[in-house]
py3Dmol code that shows the C-alpha trace and the ligand (Angstrom):
import py3Dmol

protein = """\
ATOM      1  CA  MET A   1     111.573  95.110 111.492  1.00  0.00           C
ATOM      2  CA  LYS A   2     108.032  93.825 112.077  1.00  0.00           C
ATOM      3  CA  LYS A   3     107.052  93.988 115.748  1.00  0.00           C
ATOM      4  CA  LYS A   4     106.430  90.685 117.461  1.00  0.00           C
ATOM      5  CA  PRO A   5     102.834  90.132 118.604  1.00  0.00           C
ATOM      6  CA  VAL A   6     102.243  91.100 122.245  1.00  0.00           C
ATOM      7  CA  VAL A   7     100.847  88.469 124.620  1.00  0.00           C
ATOM      8  CA  VAL A   8      99.647  89.366 128.093  1.00  0.00           C
ATOM      9  CA  VAL A   9     100.013  86.734 130.826  1.00  0.00           C
ATOM     10  CA  ASN A  10      98.091  87.788 133.947  1.00  0.00           C
ATOM     11  CA  GLY A  11      99.936  85.571 136.436  1.00  0.00           C
ATOM     12  CA  LEU A  12     102.667  83.056 137.078  1.00  0.00           C
ATOM     13  CA  VAL A  13     103.278  80.319 134.523  1.00  0.00           C
ATOM     14  CA  ARG A  14     106.064  77.740 134.357  1.00  0.00           C
ATOM     15  CA  LYS A  15     109.322  79.207 133.079  1.00  0.00           C
ATOM     16  CA  ASP A  16     110.049  76.666 130.320  1.00  0.00           C
ATOM     17  CA  ALA A  17     106.693  77.413 128.666  1.00  0.00           C
ATOM     18  CA  MET A  18     107.335  81.163 128.965  1.00  0.00           C
ATOM     19  CA  ALA A  19     110.767  80.721 127.363  1.00  0.00           C
ATOM     20  CA  TYR A  20     109.160  78.780 124.496  1.00  0.00           C
ATOM     21  CA  LEU A  21     106.449  81.410 124.051  1.00  0.00           C
ATOM     22  CA  ALA A  22     109.053  84.194 124.155  1.00  0.00           C
ATOM     23  CA  GLU A  23     110.703  82.744 121.035  1.00  0.00           C
ATOM     24  CA  HIS A  24     107.578  83.740 119.103  1.00  0.00           C
ATOM     25  CA  VAL A  25     105.960  86.715 120.825  1.00  0.00           C
ATOM     26  CA  GLU A  26     106.677  89.602 123.133  1.00  0.00           C
ATOM     27  CA  ILE A  27     105.411  88.697 126.613  1.00  0.00           C
ATOM     28  CA  ARG A  28     103.953  91.161 129.082  1.00  0.00           C
ATOM     29  CA  GLN A  29     103.563  89.225 132.313  1.00  0.00           C
ATOM     30  CA  TRP A  30     102.145  90.052 135.749  1.00  0.00           C
ATOM     31  CA  THR A  31     104.833  88.544 137.979  1.00  0.00           C
ATOM     32  CA  GLU A  32     103.538  89.678 141.381  1.00  0.00           C
ATOM     33  CA  LYS A  33     102.293  86.923 143.703  1.00  0.00           C
ATOM     34  CA  THR A  34      99.049  88.905 144.156  1.00  0.00           C
ATOM     35  CA  VAL A  35      96.158  88.563 141.692  1.00  0.00           C
ATOM     36  CA  MET A  36      96.479  91.083 138.849  1.00  0.00           C
ATOM     37  CA  PRO A  37      93.882  93.849 139.312  1.00  0.00           C
ATOM     38  CA  ARG A  38      91.270  93.574 136.549  1.00  0.00           C
ATOM     39  CA  GLU A  39      91.501  97.268 135.647  1.00  0.00           C
ATOM     40  CA  ILE A  40      95.270  97.000 135.049  1.00  0.00           C
ATOM     41  CA  LEU A  41      94.720  93.871 132.971  1.00  0.00           C
ATOM     42  CA  LYS A  42      92.135  95.703 130.841  1.00  0.00           C
ATOM     43  CA  GLU A  43      94.649  98.506 130.336  1.00  0.00           C
ATOM     44  CA  TRP A  44      97.363  96.051 129.198  1.00  0.00           C
ATOM     45  CA  LEU A  45      94.901  94.289 126.877  1.00  0.00           C
ATOM     46  CA  LYS A  46      94.430  97.516 124.895  1.00  0.00           C
ATOM     47  CA  GLU A  47      97.783  96.782 123.228  1.00  0.00           C
ATOM     48  CA  ALA A  48      97.640  92.985 123.233  1.00  0.00           C
ATOM     49  CA  ASP A  49      97.368  90.423 120.428  1.00  0.00           C
ATOM     50  CA  GLY A  50      96.837  87.506 122.796  1.00  0.00           C
ATOM     51  CA  LEU A  51      95.968  86.682 126.395  1.00  0.00           C
ATOM     52  CA  TRP A  52      97.270  83.681 128.367  1.00  0.00           C
ATOM     53  CA  SER A  53      94.645  83.608 131.083  1.00  0.00           C
ATOM     54  CA  VAL A  54      95.654  82.499 134.579  1.00  0.00           C
ATOM     55  CA  ARG A  55      92.991  81.823 137.246  1.00  0.00           C
ATOM     56  CA  PRO A  56      91.442  83.403 139.199  1.00  0.00           C
ATOM     57  CA  LEU A  57      90.083  85.478 136.339  1.00  0.00           C
ATOM     58  CA  THR A  58      86.654  85.851 134.786  1.00  0.00           C
ATOM     59  CA  VAL A  59      87.184  86.013 131.041  1.00  0.00           C
ATOM     60  CA  ASP A  60      84.216  87.730 129.413  1.00  0.00           C
ATOM     61  CA  GLY A  61      83.141  90.366 126.917  1.00  0.00           C
ATOM     62  CA  ASP A  62      83.733  93.152 129.419  1.00  0.00           C
ATOM     63  CA  LEU A  63      87.382  92.155 129.904  1.00  0.00           C
ATOM     64  CA  ILE A  64      88.181  92.421 126.201  1.00  0.00           C
ATOM     65  CA  LYS A  65      85.886  95.218 125.069  1.00  0.00           C
ATOM     66  CA  ASP A  66      88.756  97.697 124.665  1.00  0.00           C
ATOM     67  CA  ALA A  67      91.232  95.263 123.130  1.00  0.00           C
ATOM     68  CA  PRO A  68      91.033  95.972 119.392  1.00  0.00           C
ATOM     69  CA  ASN A  69      94.081  93.852 118.415  1.00  0.00           C
ATOM     70  CA  LEU A  70      93.206  90.799 120.480  1.00  0.00           C
ATOM     71  CA  LYS A  71      93.170  87.615 118.390  1.00  0.00           C
ATOM     72  CA  VAL A  72      93.260  84.754 120.867  1.00  0.00           C
ATOM     73  CA  ILE A  73      92.781  83.755 124.520  1.00  0.00           C
ATOM     74  CA  ALA A  74      94.044  80.476 125.943  1.00  0.00           C
ATOM     75  CA  GLN A  75      94.368  78.882 129.364  1.00  0.00           C
ATOM     76  CA  ALA A  76      96.306  75.830 130.577  1.00  0.00           C
ATOM     77  CA  ALA A  77      93.229  73.857 131.637  1.00  0.00           C
ATOM     78  CA  VAL A  78      90.606  71.647 130.080  1.00  0.00           C
ATOM     79  CA  GLY A  79      87.796  73.270 132.119  1.00  0.00           C
ATOM     80  CA  TYR A  80      86.626  76.756 131.171  1.00  0.00           C
ATOM     81  CA  ASP A  81      83.924  77.543 133.709  1.00  0.00           C
ATOM     82  CA  ASN A  82      85.614  80.929 134.340  1.00  0.00           C
ATOM     83  CA  VAL A  83      85.219  81.832 130.656  1.00  0.00           C
ATOM     84  CA  LYS A  84      82.072  83.189 128.991  1.00  0.00           C
ATOM     85  CA  ILE A  85      82.575  81.389 125.702  1.00  0.00           C
ATOM     86  CA  ASP A  86      79.488  82.932 124.056  1.00  0.00           C
ATOM     87  CA  GLU A  87      80.803  86.434 124.710  1.00  0.00           C
ATOM     88  CA  LEU A  88      84.213  85.592 123.196  1.00  0.00           C
ATOM     89  CA  THR A  89      82.500  84.027 120.191  1.00  0.00           C
ATOM     90  CA  ALA A  90      80.388  87.160 119.742  1.00  0.00           C
ATOM     91  CA  ALA A  91      83.640  89.162 119.744  1.00  0.00           C
ATOM     92  CA  GLY A  92      85.196  86.733 117.216  1.00  0.00           C
ATOM     93  CA  ILE A  93      87.909  85.598 119.639  1.00  0.00           C
ATOM     94  CA  PRO A  94      88.872  81.912 119.599  1.00  0.00           C
ATOM     95  CA  TYR A  95      89.473  80.364 123.032  1.00  0.00           C
ATOM     96  CA  GLY A  96      92.024  77.552 123.429  1.00  0.00           C
ATOM     97  CA  ASN A  97      91.992  74.874 126.150  1.00  0.00           C
ATOM     98  CA  THR A  98      94.027  71.711 126.774  1.00  0.00           C
ATOM     99  CA  PRO A  99      91.929  68.554 126.437  1.00  0.00           C
ATOM    100  CA  GLY A 100      93.462  65.106 125.990  1.00  0.00           C
ATOM    101  CA  VAL A 101      96.949  65.616 127.415  1.00  0.00           C
ATOM    102  CA  LEU A 102      95.721  65.398 131.006  1.00  0.00           C
ATOM    103  CA  ASN A 103      93.193  62.544 130.797  1.00  0.00           C
ATOM    104  CA  GLU A 104      95.321  59.726 132.198  1.00  0.00           C
ATOM    105  CA  THR A 105      96.878  61.972 134.854  1.00  0.00           C
ATOM    106  CA  VAL A 106      93.529  63.138 136.236  1.00  0.00           C
ATOM    107  CA  ALA A 107      92.238  59.560 136.152  1.00  0.00           C
ATOM    108  CA  GLU A 108      95.309  58.450 138.125  1.00  0.00           C
ATOM    109  CA  LEU A 109      94.614  61.095 140.773  1.00  0.00           C
ATOM    110  CA  ALA A 110      90.920  60.223 140.925  1.00  0.00           C
ATOM    111  CA  PHE A 111      91.664  56.563 141.419  1.00  0.00           C
ATOM    112  CA  THR A 112      94.443  57.336 143.901  1.00  0.00           C
ATOM    113  CA  ILE A 113      92.070  59.230 146.201  1.00  0.00           C
ATOM    114  CA  ILE A 114      89.401  56.542 145.793  1.00  0.00           C
ATOM    115  CA  ALA A 115      91.891  53.847 146.851  1.00  0.00           C
ATOM    116  CA  THR A 116      93.425  55.999 149.604  1.00  0.00           C
ATOM    117  CA  ALA A 117      90.023  56.784 151.101  1.00  0.00           C
ATOM    118  CA  SER A 118      88.637  53.268 150.783  1.00  0.00           C
ATOM    119  CA  ARG A 119      91.592  51.757 152.668  1.00  0.00           C
ATOM    120  CA  ARG A 120      91.803  54.647 155.164  1.00  0.00           C
ATOM    121  CA  ILE A 121      95.474  55.097 154.285  1.00  0.00           C
ATOM    122  CA  LEU A 122      95.866  58.529 155.892  1.00  0.00           C
ATOM    123  CA  GLU A 123      94.335  57.373 159.192  1.00  0.00           C
ATOM    124  CA  ASN A 124      96.562  54.307 159.222  1.00  0.00           C
ATOM    125  CA  VAL A 125      99.674  56.369 158.428  1.00  0.00           C
ATOM    126  CA  THR A 126      98.792  58.656 161.331  1.00  0.00           C
ATOM    127  CA  PHE A 127      98.346  55.584 163.550  1.00  0.00           C
ATOM    128  CA  VAL A 128     101.794  54.234 162.652  1.00  0.00           C
ATOM    129  CA  LYS A 129     103.403  57.640 163.156  1.00  0.00           C
ATOM    130  CA  SER A 130     101.765  57.964 166.568  1.00  0.00           C
ATOM    131  CA  GLY A 131     103.959  55.090 167.786  1.00  0.00           C
ATOM    132  CA  ARG A 132     100.957  53.010 168.989  1.00  0.00           C
ATOM    133  CA  TRP A 133     101.471  50.115 166.572  1.00  0.00           C
ATOM    134  CA  ALA A 134     103.833  48.367 168.970  1.00  0.00           C
ATOM    135  CA  GLU A 135     101.013  48.307 171.580  1.00  0.00           C
ATOM    136  CA  ARG A 136      98.208  46.999 169.363  1.00  0.00           C
ATOM    137  CA  PRO A 137      97.313  46.355 165.734  1.00  0.00           C
ATOM    138  CA  SER A 138      95.437  49.013 163.785  1.00  0.00           C
ATOM    139  CA  ASN A 139      91.658  48.757 164.115  1.00  0.00           C
ATOM    140  CA  ILE A 140      91.073  51.284 161.333  1.00  0.00           C
ATOM    141  CA  LYS A 141      89.338  49.135 158.708  1.00  0.00           C
ATOM    142  CA  GLY A 142      88.887  50.047 155.090  1.00  0.00           C
ATOM    143  CA  PHE A 143      86.354  48.748 152.603  1.00  0.00           C
ATOM    144  CA  ASP A 144      86.879  46.652 149.479  1.00  0.00           C
ATOM    145  CA  LEU A 145      86.661  48.062 145.999  1.00  0.00           C
ATOM    146  CA  SER A 146      86.469  44.696 144.247  1.00  0.00           C
ATOM    147  CA  ARG A 147      82.931  43.444 143.647  1.00  0.00           C
ATOM    148  CA  ARG A 148      81.689  46.966 144.311  1.00  0.00           C
ATOM    149  CA  THR A 149      80.109  49.495 141.951  1.00  0.00           C
ATOM    150  CA  LEU A 150      81.618  52.785 140.838  1.00  0.00           C
ATOM    151  CA  GLY A 151      79.132  55.364 139.548  1.00  0.00           C
ATOM    152  CA  ILE A 152      80.657  58.110 137.417  1.00  0.00           C
ATOM    153  CA  ILE A 153      78.652  61.271 136.805  1.00  0.00           C
ATOM    154  CA  GLY A 154      80.015  62.969 133.682  1.00  0.00           C
ATOM    155  CA  MET A 155      81.432  60.159 131.553  1.00  0.00           C
ATOM    156  CA  GLY A 156      83.807  61.780 129.081  1.00  0.00           C
ATOM    157  CA  ALA A 157      87.358  60.790 128.179  1.00  0.00           C
ATOM    158  CA  ILE A 158      88.592  61.163 131.779  1.00  0.00           C
ATOM    159  CA  GLY A 159      85.645  59.154 133.109  1.00  0.00           C
ATOM    160  CA  LEU A 160      86.512  56.353 130.700  1.00  0.00           C
ATOM    161  CA  ALA A 161      90.146  56.438 131.884  1.00  0.00           C
ATOM    162  CA  ILE A 162      88.891  56.128 135.490  1.00  0.00           C
ATOM    163  CA  SER A 163      86.600  53.266 134.478  1.00  0.00           C
ATOM    164  CA  ARG A 164      89.550  51.273 133.074  1.00  0.00           C
ATOM    165  CA  ARG A 165      91.321  51.587 136.421  1.00  0.00           C
ATOM    166  CA  ALA A 166      88.167  50.608 138.294  1.00  0.00           C
ATOM    167  CA  ARG A 167      87.728  47.475 136.214  1.00  0.00           C
ATOM    168  CA  ALA A 168      91.342  46.502 136.932  1.00  0.00           C
ATOM    169  CA  PHE A 169      90.327  46.640 140.636  1.00  0.00           C
ATOM    170  CA  GLY A 170      87.367  44.322 139.974  1.00  0.00           C
ATOM    171  CA  MET A 171      84.681  47.013 140.081  1.00  0.00           C
ATOM    172  CA  THR A 172      81.526  47.302 138.016  1.00  0.00           C
ATOM    173  CA  VAL A 173      81.204  50.715 136.358  1.00  0.00           C
ATOM    174  CA  VAL A 174      77.935  52.571 135.808  1.00  0.00           C
ATOM    175  CA  TYR A 175      77.568  56.179 134.725  1.00  0.00           C
ATOM    176  CA  HIS A 176      75.167  59.025 134.198  1.00  0.00           C
ATOM    177  CA  ASN A 177      75.418  61.572 131.378  1.00  0.00           C
ATOM    178  CA  ARG A 178      72.890  63.789 129.677  1.00  0.00           C
ATOM    179  CA  HIS A 179      72.739  61.079 127.002  1.00  0.00           C
ATOM    180  CA  PRO A 180      73.836  57.415 127.094  1.00  0.00           C
ATOM    181  CA  ARG A 181      77.105  56.776 125.272  1.00  0.00           C
ATOM    182  CA  GLN A 182      77.152  54.599 122.159  1.00  0.00           C
ATOM    183  CA  ASP A 183      80.268  52.657 123.190  1.00  0.00           C
ATOM    184  CA  ASP A 184      79.123  50.861 126.386  1.00  0.00           C
ATOM    185  CA  ALA A 185      79.827  47.459 124.837  1.00  0.00           C
ATOM    186  CA  ILE A 186      83.453  48.431 124.198  1.00  0.00           C
ATOM    187  CA  TYR A 187      84.114  49.969 127.625  1.00  0.00           C
ATOM    188  CA  ARG A 188      81.871  47.572 129.604  1.00  0.00           C
ATOM    189  CA  THR A 189      80.013  50.466 131.209  1.00  0.00           C
ATOM    190  CA  THR A 190      76.286  50.815 131.863  1.00  0.00           C
ATOM    191  CA  TYR A 191      74.211  53.985 131.610  1.00  0.00           C
ATOM    192  CA  MET A 192      71.842  54.705 134.522  1.00  0.00           C
ATOM    193  CA  GLU A 193      69.416  57.461 135.389  1.00  0.00           C
ATOM    194  CA  LEU A 194      70.825  59.589 138.195  1.00  0.00           C
ATOM    195  CA  ASP A 195      68.628  58.263 141.030  1.00  0.00           C
ATOM    196  CA  GLU A 196      69.333  54.655 140.094  1.00  0.00           C
ATOM    197  CA  LEU A 197      73.079  55.361 139.959  1.00  0.00           C
ATOM    198  CA  LEU A 198      72.996  56.970 143.427  1.00  0.00           C
ATOM    199  CA  ALA A 199      71.057  54.050 144.923  1.00  0.00           C
ATOM    200  CA  THR A 200      73.360  51.469 143.280  1.00  0.00           C
ATOM    201  CA  SER A 201      76.877  52.892 143.645  1.00  0.00           C
ATOM    202  CA  ASP A 202      79.350  52.206 146.456  1.00  0.00           C
ATOM    203  CA  VAL A 203      81.577  54.979 145.115  1.00  0.00           C
ATOM    204  CA  VAL A 204      80.029  58.025 143.411  1.00  0.00           C
ATOM    205  CA  CYS A 205      82.549  60.059 141.417  1.00  0.00           C
ATOM    206  CA  ILE A 206      81.789  63.509 139.988  1.00  0.00           C
ATOM    207  CA  MET A 207      83.630  64.192 136.731  1.00  0.00           C
ATOM    208  CA  ALA A 208      81.133  66.637 135.208  1.00  0.00           C
ATOM    209  CA  PRO A 209      82.029  70.179 134.112  1.00  0.00           C
ATOM    210  CA  LEU A 210      80.604  73.122 136.079  1.00  0.00           C
ATOM    211  CA  THR A 211      77.642  74.592 134.193  1.00  0.00           C
ATOM    212  CA  ASP A 212      74.352  76.250 135.176  1.00  0.00           C
ATOM    213  CA  GLU A 213      72.886  72.737 135.099  1.00  0.00           C
ATOM    214  CA  THR A 214      75.479  71.097 137.377  1.00  0.00           C
ATOM    215  CA  TYR A 215      75.879  73.967 139.909  1.00  0.00           C
ATOM    216  CA  HIS A 216      74.928  72.531 143.355  1.00  0.00           C
ATOM    217  CA  MET A 217      73.733  69.289 141.722  1.00  0.00           C
ATOM    218  CA  CYS A 218      75.048  67.456 144.819  1.00  0.00           C
ATOM    219  CA  ASP A 219      72.693  68.842 147.473  1.00  0.00           C
ATOM    220  CA  ALA A 220      71.054  67.344 150.585  1.00  0.00           C
ATOM    221  CA  GLU A 221      68.553  65.354 148.461  1.00  0.00           C
ATOM    222  CA  PHE A 222      71.367  63.966 146.311  1.00  0.00           C
ATOM    223  CA  PHE A 223      73.298  62.700 149.341  1.00  0.00           C
ATOM    224  CA  LYS A 224      70.127  61.139 150.823  1.00  0.00           C
ATOM    225  CA  LYS A 225      69.735  59.080 147.653  1.00  0.00           C
ATOM    226  CA  MET A 226      73.231  57.586 148.080  1.00  0.00           C
ATOM    227  CA  LYS A 227      73.998  54.468 150.142  1.00  0.00           C
ATOM    228  CA  SER A 228      74.890  55.361 153.730  1.00  0.00           C
ATOM    229  CA  THR A 229      78.047  53.248 153.258  1.00  0.00           C
ATOM    230  CA  ALA A 230      79.111  55.094 150.114  1.00  0.00           C
ATOM    231  CA  LEU A 231      82.228  57.095 149.315  1.00  0.00           C
ATOM    232  CA  PHE A 232      81.622  60.415 147.539  1.00  0.00           C
ATOM    233  CA  VAL A 233      84.401  61.681 145.239  1.00  0.00           C
ATOM    234  CA  ASN A 234      84.662  65.052 143.468  1.00  0.00           C
ATOM    235  CA  VAL A 235      87.308  65.552 140.783  1.00  0.00           C
ATOM    236  CA  GLY A 236      85.104  67.850 138.670  1.00  0.00           C
ATOM    237  CA  ARG A 237      84.585  71.327 140.106  1.00  0.00           C
ATOM    238  CA  GLY A 238      83.906  72.461 143.689  1.00  0.00           C
ATOM    239  CA  PRO A 239      80.640  74.373 143.116  1.00  0.00           C
ATOM    240  CA  ILE A 240      78.936  71.262 141.675  1.00  0.00           C
ATOM    241  CA  VAL A 241      78.630  70.364 145.367  1.00  0.00           C
ATOM    242  CA  ASP A 242      76.633  72.298 147.955  1.00  0.00           C
ATOM    243  CA  THR A 243      79.412  72.283 150.553  1.00  0.00           C
ATOM    244  CA  GLU A 244      77.046  72.841 153.515  1.00  0.00           C
ATOM    245  CA  ALA A 245      74.970  69.842 152.435  1.00  0.00           C
ATOM    246  CA  LEU A 246      78.092  67.680 152.088  1.00  0.00           C
ATOM    247  CA  ILE A 247      79.289  68.638 155.569  1.00  0.00           C
ATOM    248  CA  GLU A 248      75.885  67.752 157.053  1.00  0.00           C
ATOM    249  CA  ALA A 249      75.775  64.428 155.160  1.00  0.00           C
ATOM    250  CA  LEU A 250      79.252  63.499 156.423  1.00  0.00           C
ATOM    251  CA  LYS A 251      78.531  64.592 159.997  1.00  0.00           C
ATOM    252  CA  ASN A 252      75.197  62.772 160.239  1.00  0.00           C
ATOM    253  CA  GLY A 253      76.163  59.478 158.614  1.00  0.00           C
ATOM    254  CA  VAL A 254      74.015  60.114 155.516  1.00  0.00           C
ATOM    255  CA  ILE A 255      77.113  59.009 153.576  1.00  0.00           C
ATOM    256  CA  ASP A 256      80.250  57.371 154.905  1.00  0.00           C
ATOM    257  CA  TYR A 257      83.204  59.304 153.520  1.00  0.00           C
ATOM    258  CA  ALA A 258      84.298  61.877 150.942  1.00  0.00           C
ATOM    259  CA  ALA A 259      87.454  62.307 148.863  1.00  0.00           C
ATOM    260  CA  LEU A 260      87.798  65.689 147.167  1.00  0.00           C
ATOM    261  CA  ASP A 261      90.290  67.114 144.693  1.00  0.00           C
ATOM    262  CA  VAL A 262      88.134  70.216 144.263  1.00  0.00           C
ATOM    263  CA  THR A 263      86.200  72.228 146.835  1.00  0.00           C
ATOM    264  CA  ASP A 264      84.048  75.318 147.151  1.00  0.00           C
ATOM    265  CA  PRO A 265      85.591  77.648 148.161  1.00  0.00           C
ATOM    266  CA  GLU A 266      89.016  77.041 146.740  1.00  0.00           C
ATOM    267  CA  PRO A 267      91.488  77.374 148.355  1.00  0.00           C
ATOM    268  CA  LEU A 268      89.873  76.317 151.647  1.00  0.00           C
ATOM    269  CA  PRO A 269      90.645  78.666 154.539  1.00  0.00           C
ATOM    270  CA  ALA A 270      92.437  76.962 157.445  1.00  0.00           C
ATOM    271  CA  ASP A 271      89.363  77.189 159.707  1.00  0.00           C
ATOM    272  CA  HIS A 272      86.885  75.792 157.156  1.00  0.00           C
ATOM    273  CA  PRO A 273      84.486  73.189 158.676  1.00  0.00           C
ATOM    274  CA  LEU A 274      85.343  70.643 155.939  1.00  0.00           C
ATOM    275  CA  LEU A 275      88.843  70.459 157.426  1.00  0.00           C
ATOM    276  CA  SER A 276      87.554  69.488 160.858  1.00  0.00           C
ATOM    277  CA  LEU A 277      85.854  66.309 159.589  1.00  0.00           C
ATOM    278  CA  ASP A 278      87.658  63.026 160.101  1.00  0.00           C
ATOM    279  CA  ASN A 279      85.793  61.282 157.255  1.00  0.00           C
ATOM    280  CA  CYS A 280      86.872  63.624 154.480  1.00  0.00           C
ATOM    281  CA  LEU A 281      90.115  63.429 152.506  1.00  0.00           C
ATOM    282  CA  ILE A 282      91.023  66.603 150.629  1.00  0.00           C
ATOM    283  CA  VAL A 283      93.822  67.309 148.173  1.00  0.00           C
ATOM    284  CA  PRO A 284      94.408  70.816 146.736  1.00  0.00           C
ATOM    285  CA  HIS A 285      93.104  70.565 143.121  1.00  0.00           C
ATOM    286  CA  ILE A 286      96.074  68.532 141.862  1.00  0.00           C
ATOM    287  CA  GLY A 287      94.271  66.400 139.258  1.00  0.00           C
ATOM    288  CA  SER A 288      96.621  67.314 136.418  1.00  0.00           C
ATOM    289  CA  TYR A 289      99.495  68.391 138.632  1.00  0.00           C
ATOM    290  CA  THR A 290     102.462  66.284 137.536  1.00  0.00           C
ATOM    291  CA  ASP A 291     105.531  67.784 135.958  1.00  0.00           C
ATOM    292  CA  ARG A 292     105.067  66.058 132.591  1.00  0.00           C
ATOM    293  CA  THR A 293     101.395  66.834 132.245  1.00  0.00           C
ATOM    294  CA  ARG A 294     101.681  70.445 133.387  1.00  0.00           C
ATOM    295  CA  TYR A 295     104.497  70.833 130.828  1.00  0.00           C
ATOM    296  CA  ASP A 296     102.335  69.334 128.066  1.00  0.00           C
ATOM    297  CA  MET A 297      99.389  71.564 129.024  1.00  0.00           C
ATOM    298  CA  SER A 298     101.561  74.690 129.078  1.00  0.00           C
ATOM    299  CA  ILE A 299     103.180  73.979 125.710  1.00  0.00           C
ATOM    300  CA  LEU A 300      99.760  73.276 124.183  1.00  0.00           C
ATOM    301  CA  THR A 301      98.568  76.613 125.584  1.00  0.00           C
ATOM    302  CA  ALA A 302     101.609  78.376 124.130  1.00  0.00           C
ATOM    303  CA  ASP A 303     100.961  76.683 120.757  1.00  0.00           C
ATOM    304  CA  ASN A 304      97.322  77.808 120.846  1.00  0.00           C
ATOM    305  CA  ILE A 305      98.460  81.376 121.483  1.00  0.00           C
ATOM    306  CA  ILE A 306     101.255  81.384 118.889  1.00  0.00           C
ATOM    307  CA  ALA A 307      98.786  80.079 116.287  1.00  0.00           C
ATOM    308  CA  GLY A 308      96.088  82.574 117.286  1.00  0.00           C
ATOM    309  CA  VAL A 309      98.240  85.711 117.217  1.00  0.00           C
ATOM    310  CA  HIS A 310      99.179  84.757 113.638  1.00  0.00           C
ATOM    311  CA  LYS A 311      95.517  84.076 112.776  1.00  0.00           C
ATOM    312  CA  GLN A 312      96.311  80.407 112.271  1.00  0.00           C
ATOM    313  CA  PRO A 313      93.980  77.668 113.593  1.00  0.00           C
ATOM    314  CA  LEU A 314      94.309  76.890 117.310  1.00  0.00           C
ATOM    315  CA  LYS A 315      95.156  73.217 117.966  1.00  0.00           C
ATOM    316  CA  CYS A 316      92.393  72.952 120.567  1.00  0.00           C
ATOM    317  CA  CYS A 317      89.626  75.505 120.240  1.00  0.00           C
ATOM    318  CA  VAL A 318      86.439  75.471 122.318  1.00  0.00           C
ATOM    319  CA  ASN A 319      84.507  77.824 120.001  1.00  0.00           C
ATOM    320  CA  GLU A 320      85.505  76.251 116.657  1.00  0.00           C
ATOM    321  CA  GLU A 321      83.066  78.536 114.848  1.00  0.00           C
ATOM    322  CA  VAL A 322      85.509  81.445 115.290  1.00  0.00           C
ATOM    323  CA  ASN A 323      88.740  79.429 114.969  1.00  0.00           C
ATOM    324  CA  TYR A 324      90.991  80.628 112.159  1.00  0.00           C
ATOM    325  CA  GLU A 325      91.237  78.916 108.802  1.00  0.00           C
ATOM    326  CA  LYS A 326      94.625  77.619 107.808  1.00  0.00           C
ATOM    327  CA  THR A 327      96.218  80.269 105.593  1.00  0.00           C
ATOM    328  CA  LYS A 328      99.649  80.569 104.075  1.00  0.00           C
ATOM    329  CA  MET A 329     101.884  82.994 105.945  1.00  0.00           C
ATOM    330  CA  ASP A 330     102.715  86.042 103.841  1.00  0.00           C
ATOM    331  CA  MET A 331     106.365  86.544 102.945  1.00  0.00           C
ATOM    332  CA  GLU A 332     106.827  89.632 105.131  1.00  0.00           C
ATOM    333  CA  THR A 333     105.538  87.811 108.247  1.00  0.00           C
ATOM    334  CA  ALA A 334     107.625  84.724 107.472  1.00  0.00           C
ATOM    335  CA  LEU A 335     110.805  86.807 107.114  1.00  0.00           C
ATOM    336  CA  ALA A 336     110.031  88.735 110.314  1.00  0.00           C
ATOM    337  CA  GLU A 337     109.513  85.433 112.162  1.00  0.00           C
ATOM    338  CA  LEU A 338     112.846  84.092 110.913  1.00  0.00           C
ATOM    339  CA  LYS A 339     114.593  87.308 111.888  1.00  0.00           C
ATOM    340  CA  ALA A 340     113.000  87.283 115.344  1.00  0.00           C
ATOM    341  CA  ALA A 341     114.198  83.703 115.778  1.00  0.00           C
ATOM    342  CA  GLY A 342     117.735  84.865 114.917  1.00  0.00           C
ATOM    343  CA  VAL A 343     117.801  83.056 111.553  1.00  0.00           C
ATOM    344  CA  SER A 344     119.216  84.878 108.542  1.00  0.00           C
ATOM    345  CA  LEU A 345     118.574  83.897 104.923  1.00  0.00           C
ATOM    346  CA  SER A 346     122.328  83.559 104.478  1.00  0.00           C
ATOM    347  CA  ASP A 347     122.136  80.570 106.903  1.00  0.00           C
ATOM    348  CA  PHE A 348     120.533  78.674 104.018  1.00  0.00           C
ATOM    349  CA  GLU A 349     123.262  79.472 101.517  1.00  0.00           C
ATOM    350  CA  ASP A 350     125.837  76.793 100.602  1.00  0.00           C
TER     351      ASP A 350
END
"""
ligand_1 = """\
5
LIG
C 91.790 71.463 135.789
O 91.008 71.533 136.683
C 91.482 71.680 134.408
O 90.369 72.143 134.079
O 92.372 71.427 133.567
"""
view = py3Dmol.view(width=600, height=400)
view.addModel(protein, "pdb")
view.setStyle({"model": 0}, {"cartoon": {"style": "trace"}})
view.addModel(ligand_1, "xyz")
view.setStyle({"model": 1}, {"stick": {}})
view.zoomTo()
view.show()
């Protein structure tokens, strides 16, 4: 019987996706709660046909240099800042990510923290829980979103989904990208140069990917260019922000408030100075973290891997130039697949 392809999973992944993957491949999974040591992972990869990468992990040429059978790497995330795509491409390995399925979910989280911060919901909840409401009304005032301007930096599909929500709240939406979009008339958005966006926006929301260009883009100068009444939001990646500069800006009234789904470092240690600020709302990188969306992302990752180990095209491939061409499965592989799935040819007989 033909051996099933071997897929290494270097960390914990939801069980339903593992069960689905196990119908097609043999899984070798690191199930300890600790991060899998890189040297052990390299050892396992020597025998592997595929890798389901789980962060924290730097995926690069060095990781896969002794993995002669490797055909695919995939990760349940849209962002791939931990992956050296060029080095995988040079090795001929397609890399699969999960765009699309999480757009609305991340936009919901982004808008939730914008609304929560603007109306000081956490502070008011704490006030009610303190039992002081019976003595006096809350004097913790929020600020309006309607008739205000949201500036999105990194206007892709998720940015557009945030902009729809902002318009429903009566906001004007401006954005900055490397290039203006061609569909501003459809989405009622306006392109601005970065400095103009920072001077104009009441809420500045980072949705950009982490690249060499965006690393520490939000530094002391950046915050000085914002309105002192503005809310700063990061749903992109932590290292886009110079954390020291953000702390100073929040402490010294350079900007009013911050709402962060991502931070640098991540996770934040309990004694981190960001956590001592009372004008900073932080959630633990939960942009896509709903049951339905995490399921969809995991199944898409499994599908990318199942396709890749059979040298079939990945559904979502970042380096399309090394994605596989659609080919017909040879008879031997098809029969082995059926057998592995517990199907016998006699099942098809009348
Ligand atoms: C989450 O941060 C992702 O990249 O999917």
